[in-house]
KOLKOL-971923 format. One line per 5 residues: their letters; for each residue x negated, y, z negated of N, C-alpha, C, O. Coordinates in nm, 3 decimals, always signed. Layout:
BEGIN
A> X:Y:Z:X:Y:Z:X:Y:Z:X:Y:Z; ...
***
This chain:
BEGIN
MVIQQ> +1.463:+8.430:-0.993:+1.332:+8.396:-0.938:+1.326:+8.441:-0.793:+1.412:+8.406:-0.712; +1.225:+8.518:-0.761:+1.208:+8.568:-0.626:+1.097:+8.489:-0.558:+0.987:+8.473:-0.613; +1.128:+8.440:-0.440:+1.027:+8.365:-0.363:+0.950:+8.464:-0.278:+1.009:+8.548:-0.210; +0.819:+8.456:-0.283:+0.734:+8.547:-0.207:+0.751:+8.522:-0.058:+0.772:+8.408:-0.016; +0.743:+8.627:+0.022:+0.757:+8.618:+0.168:+0.653:+8.521:+0.224:+0.682:+8.446:+0.317
DKIEH> +0.534:+8.523:+0.169:+0.427:+8.434:+0.215:+0.467:+8.287:+0.202:+0.439:+8.207:+0.292; +0.532:+8.252:+0.093:+0.573:+8.111:+0.072:+0.685:+8.072:+0.169:+0.690:+7.958:+0.215; +0.774:+8.166:+0.200:+0.880:+8.140:+0.297:+0.819:+8.115:+0.434:+0.863:+8.027:+0.507; +0.718:+8.192:+0.469:+0.650:+8.173:+0.598:+0.580:+8.038:+0.603:+0.585:+7.970:+0.706; +0.515:+7.999:+0.495:+0.450:+7.867:+0.492:+0.553:+7.756:+0.507:+0.532:+7.660:+0.581
WAFGF> +0.666:+7.769:+0.436:+0.773:+7.670:+0.447:+0.822:+7.662:+0.590:+0.840:+7.553:+0.644; +0.845:+7.776:+0.653:+0.897:+7.781:+0.790:+0.801:+7.717:+0.889:+0.843:+7.642:+0.977; +0.672:+7.745:+0.876:+0.574:+7.684:+0.965:+0.571:+7.533:+0.948:+0.568:+7.459:+1.047; +0.571:+7.486:+0.825:+0.572:+7.342:+0.801:+0.696:+7.277:+0.859:+0.688:+7.169:+0.918; +0.811:+7.342:+0.843:+0.937:+7.289:+0.895:+0.937:+7.284:+1.047:+0.965:+7.179:+1.107
VLSLF> +0.907:+7.396:+1.110:+0.912:+7.404:+1.256:+0.809:+7.311:+1.321:+0.841:+7.242:+1.418; +0.688:+7.310:+1.269:+0.586:+7.224:+1.329:+0.622:+7.077:+1.316:+0.594:+6.998:+1.407; +0.682:+7.039:+1.207:+0.719:+6.899:+1.190:+0.842:+6.862:+1.273:+0.864:+6.744:+1.302; +0.921:+6.960:+1.313:+1.036:+6.931:+1.400:+0.993:+6.885:+1.539:+1.073:+6.827:+1.612; +0.869:+6.910:+1.576:+0.818:+6.862:+1.704:+0.819:+6.709:+1.711:+0.793:+6.651:+1.816
AIIDP> +0.847:+6.645:+1.599:+0.857:+6.499:+1.597:+0.975:+6.452:+1.682:+0.983:+6.333:+1.714; +1.065:+6.542:+1.719:+1.173:+6.507:+1.811:+1.113:+6.462:+1.943:+1.166:+6.373:+2.009; +1.001:+6.523:+1.982:+0.933:+6.491:+2.108:+0.853:+6.361:+2.094:+0.863:+6.272:+2.178; +0.776:+6.353:+1.987:+0.692:+6.235:+1.963:+0.679:+6.218:+1.811:+0.645:+6.314:+1.741; +0.705:+6.098:+1.759:+0.700:+6.077:+1.614:+0.566:+6.113:+1.549:+0.563:+6.145:+1.430
LFIFF> +0.457:+6.110:+1.623:+0.327:+6.146:+1.564:+0.323:+6.293:+1.524:+0.243:+6.332:+1.438; +0.407:+6.376:+1.584:+0.409:+6.518:+1.552:+0.464:+6.544:+1.412:+0.458:+6.658:+1.365; +0.517:+6.445:+1.347:+0.571:+6.464:+1.213:+0.463:+6.514:+1.116:+0.494:+6.575:+1.014; +0.339:+6.488:+1.149:+0.228:+6.529:+1.064:+0.176:+6.669:+1.096:+0.085:+6.718:+1.028; +0.232:+6.734:+1.197:+0.185:+6.869:+1.234:+0.195:+6.967:+1.117:+0.102:+7.042:+1.090
GLTFG> +0.308:+6.965:+1.048:+0.327:+7.059:+0.938:+0.225:+7.040:+0.827:+0.166:+7.137:+0.778; +0.204:+6.916:+0.788:+0.106:+6.888:+0.682:-0.036:+6.919:+0.727:-0.115:+6.974:+0.651; -0.068:+6.884:+0.852:-0.201:+6.912:+0.906:-0.227:+7.062:+0.910:-0.335:+7.108:+0.875; -0.126:+7.137:+0.954:-0.138:+7.282:+0.957:-0.165:+7.337:+0.817:-0.252:+7.422:+0.798; -0.089:+7.289:+0.719:-0.103:+7.338:+0.583:-0.242:+7.315:+0.527:-0.301:+7.405:+0.467
VGKEI> -0.294:+7.196:+0.545:-0.428:+7.165:+0.495:-0.532:+7.246:+0.571:-0.624:+7.301:+0.511; -0.518:+7.253:+0.704:-0.613:+7.330:+0.784:-0.614:+7.477:+0.748:-0.720:+7.538:+0.741; -0.497:+7.533:+0.725:-0.487:+7.674:+0.687:-0.554:+7.700:+0.553:-0.621:+7.802:+0.535; -0.538:+7.610:+0.459:-0.601:+7.629:+0.329:-0.752:+7.610:+0.335:-0.827:+7.677:+0.263; -0.798:+7.519:+0.418:-0.943:+7.504:+0.437:-1.000:+7.632:+0.498:-1.105:+7.682:+0.455
YDHFY> -0.930:+7.685:+0.599:-0.973:+7.812:+0.659:-0.977:+7.922:+0.554:-1.075:+7.996:+0.544; -0.869:+7.934:+0.476:-0.864:+8.038:+0.373:-0.974:+8.020:+0.268:-1.027:+8.118:+0.216; -1.008:+7.896:+0.239:-1.114:+7.869:+0.141:-1.247:+7.929:+0.186:-1.320:+7.986:+0.106; -1.277:+7.916:+0.315:-1.406:+7.962:+0.365:-1.404:+8.106:+0.417:-1.503:+8.177:+0.406; -1.289:+8.149:+0.473:-1.287:+8.279:+0.540:-1.180:+8.374:+0.487:-1.175:+8.490:+0.529
GRGWN> -1.096:+8.329:+0.399:-0.986:+8.412:+0.352:-0.996:+8.442:+0.204:-1.104:+8.470:+0.151; -0.882:+8.436:+0.138:-0.875:+8.468:-0.005:-0.899:+8.348:-0.094:-0.894:+8.361:-0.217; -0.925:+8.235:-0.037:-0.949:+8.116:-0.117:-0.834:+8.018:-0.109:-0.726:+8.050:-0.060; -0.860:+7.899:-0.156:-0.762:+7.790:-0.154:-0.643:+7.828:-0.241:-0.660:+7.874:-0.354; -0.522:+7.808:-0.189:-0.402:+7.840:-0.265:-0.311:+7.717:-0.262:-0.246:+7.689:-0.161
MNDLV> -0.306:+7.646:-0.371:-0.227:+7.523:-0.378:-0.078:+7.551:-0.357:-0.008:+7.468:-0.300; -0.030:+7.666:-0.403:+0.111:+7.699:-0.384:+0.147:+7.715:-0.236:+0.257:+7.679:-0.195; +0.055:+7.769:-0.157:+0.077:+7.777:-0.012:+0.087:+7.638:+0.048:+0.175:+7.611:+0.131; -0.002:+7.550:+0.007:-0.001:+7.414:+0.059:+0.127:+7.341:+0.018:+0.183:+7.266:+0.097; +0.171:+7.362:-0.103:+0.296:+7.300:-0.150:+0.414:+7.353:-0.069:+0.500:+7.274:-0.029
ATSIG> +0.419:+7.483:-0.043:+0.528:+7.541:+0.034:+0.531:+7.485:+0.176:+0.638:+7.453:+0.227; +0.415:+7.472:+0.239:+0.408:+7.415:+0.374:+0.449:+7.269:+0.372:+0.521:+7.224:+0.461; +0.406:+7.195:+0.272:+0.441:+7.054:+0.260:+0.590:+7.034:+0.238:+0.650:+6.940:+0.291; +0.651:+7.121:+0.159:+0.795:+7.112:+0.136:+0.870:+7.138:+0.266:+0.971:+7.072:+0.294; +0.823:+7.233:+0.345:+0.884:+7.258:+0.475:+0.873:+7.138:+0.566:+0.969:+7.103:+0.634
AFTAM> +0.757:+7.075:+0.569:+0.737:+6.956:+0.651:+0.826:+6.841:+0.603:+0.886:+6.770:+0.684; +0.835:+6.824:+0.474:+0.919:+6.718:+0.418:+1.066:+6.744:+0.448:+1.141:+6.651:+0.479; +1.107:+6.870:+0.440:+1.245:+6.905:+0.473:+1.277:+6.870:+0.617:+1.385:+6.819:+0.647; +1.183:+6.897:+0.708:+1.202:+6.861:+0.849:+1.213:+6.709:+0.865:+1.295:+6.660:+0.943; +1.131:+6.634:+0.791:+1.138:+6.489:+0.799:+1.274:+6.438:+0.756:+1.333:+6.353:+0.822
VFLVV> +1.324:+6.490:+0.645:+1.457:+6.451:+0.597:+1.563:+6.489:+0.698:+1.653:+6.410:+0.728; +1.554:+6.611:+0.752:+1.648:+6.657:+0.852:+1.651:+6.565:+0.973:+1.758:+6.530:+1.023; +1.533:+6.525:+1.020:+1.527:+6.437:+1.137:+1.584:+6.300:+1.108:+1.653:+6.243:+1.193; +1.558:+6.245:+0.991:+1.612:+6.113:+0.954:+1.763:+6.120:+0.948:+1.831:+6.030:+0.999; +1.817:+6.223:+0.887:+1.962:+6.238:+0.877:+2.024:+6.260:+1.015:+2.130:+6.206:+1.045
AIT> +1.959:+6.340:+1.098:+2.012:+6.371:+1.231:+2.010:+6.248:+1.322:+2.100:+6.231:+1.405; +1.910:+6.164:+1.307:+1.897:+6.046:+1.394:+1.994:+5.935:+1.352:+2.045:+5.862:+1.437; +2.019:+5.922:+1.223:+2.106:+5.813:+1.177:+2.251:+5.850:+1.178:+2.336:+5.769:+1.142
***
């Protein structure tokens, strides 16, 4: 199974943006917010809503959350 470059980029953005929670815990939602905002933008101005992109971004954000919990404890 080959993962598309686009999905890797979505995962990376979700991960990196959610890592900003190191600065302030409210930033943990940056990755998810970015993912939803990007898909809304794509719905109106791009190629349309892509649930797989949103899932990839969400998985990246969730991975960052797990990473932060493990790193802090």
